[in-house]
N, C-alpha and C positions, 0 to 999 in steps of 0.2 A: 303530800305534793301530787298534784294532778299528773297522769300519765300522758302528757301532751306528745304530739308528733314533733319530730326534730326536722328542721330545714336547714340546708346549707346554702349560703351565697356569699358572693364576693363582697369584701371590705367596702363600705362607702364612707364618705366624709361623716355622716350622722352617727357612725360606729366609734368614732375616735375616743370620745371620754368613756362610754361604758366598756369598751373593749380594753383600753389602757387601765381602767380600774380592775377590770376581771383579771388581766394578768399579773398586775401588781397585788392584787389580794392573794393569788396562788403563791406567788413568791414569797409574800410576807408570812402566809401561813406556813411555808417550808422553812424558811430561815428566821422567823421570829422578829424580823425588822427589816428595813429596807435602807441601802445606802443611796442618797440622792445621786451621787456620780454616776450611777450605772444606769442602764435602761433608758439612756437618751434616745434611742431609735423610736421609743413610743410617744415621743412629743409631736410627732408628725408620721403617724403610720403610712397614711397614702403615699407620702413623698418618699419615705425610707424603703418602702416595699414595691415601689412602683415597676420594677424589673421583674417581681416575681407574681406570686399568686396567693393572697392572703384570704382566707375563708373564715366566716362566722357562723355559728351554729346557733340556731334560733329555736325556743320552744315558746309558742305564742308569741307574746311581744317581748320576752326576754331573751337578751344574748347570754347564752350559757356555756359557749366554747369558742375557741379559735385555734388556728395553727396557719402556717405559713411555709411557702416553698420559694426558695431563692436560687437564682444561677450560681453555681460554685466554680465552674470551669468548664472545659469542652466536654459535653456529654454528662455532666455532672449537676446534681442539684443538692440544696441542703434544706432540711425540714427544720424550722425555728417556731418559736413562740407557741408550742402547743399547750393549751391550758383549758381546763374545764372547772367551771364553777363547782364548788365543795359538794352543794346539795344534788348536783346533777351527775356526780362521778359513778362509775360503775353501771352505766346504761348504754355504753356502746357508742358513746358520742365522739371520744377521742378516736375511736376505730373508723368510725364513718368520715371523719376530718381527713385522717391520714389516708384512707382508701381514696378519697377524692383528690388529695394532694399527689398521690402517685399517680392516678390517672392523668392528671394534668402534666406530671413529669413525662409520661409516655407520649401525650399528645405532642410535646415539645421535643421529643425524640431523644431525651436523655435516658442513659443507661444504668446509671448508678445514683444512689442516693445516699448521703451522709447526714449525719447528726451527732450532736453530742448532749449529755446531760450530766449533772453531778453524780460521780460514782456512788454516793452513799443515798441517793433519792431512789429508794428500793421500788416504789410504785412505778416510777418513770423507767427505770431499767427493765423491770418485768414486763411493762408493756411493751416496750420495743423488742424484746427478745419473743415474745409472743407473737409479734406481727413478721418475725422472720429476719429482724436485723442481727448482724452478727458483731461482736466486739472486735475492733482492729486494734485499739491500744488505749492506754490510759495516760492522761498527761495534766498535770496541776489541778489535780482533784476531780477532773472529768473523765468520763467513759466515752469513747468514740467509737460510733457504729458505722455501718454500711450496709445496703442492701442492693444486690445487683437485680435489675429489672429485666422482664423476659422481653 
């Protein structure tokens, strides 16, 4: 795989099909199957994430990652839909996406970021811990994190 430069940009309508496929591929890889009742938010990403900031990572002409920031409450944002295509993992793409989402949260004046991931998803748990997130609690098989911003 070539060592292409990674670029981040906001989600556009042209990203709908490939970004949905990217996210679902990661979920299917982790779970082994997908339940069609879940992930309805991905049917119209632009509409469902309009209040937030949805980023897409590009390498050349390929969409290789994504992540979103949504308002959660007064001064609080939520990170969701972080995903990097399997061949592109371990290259710092998720860290760059997260860094830009945190910068956007600061621009919006948010002081705290929360997120959750499946408690058994070791790669995701380790990633968020390395990024400074702390576990706040466990519920229904998920591990909940928070990060207080400076």
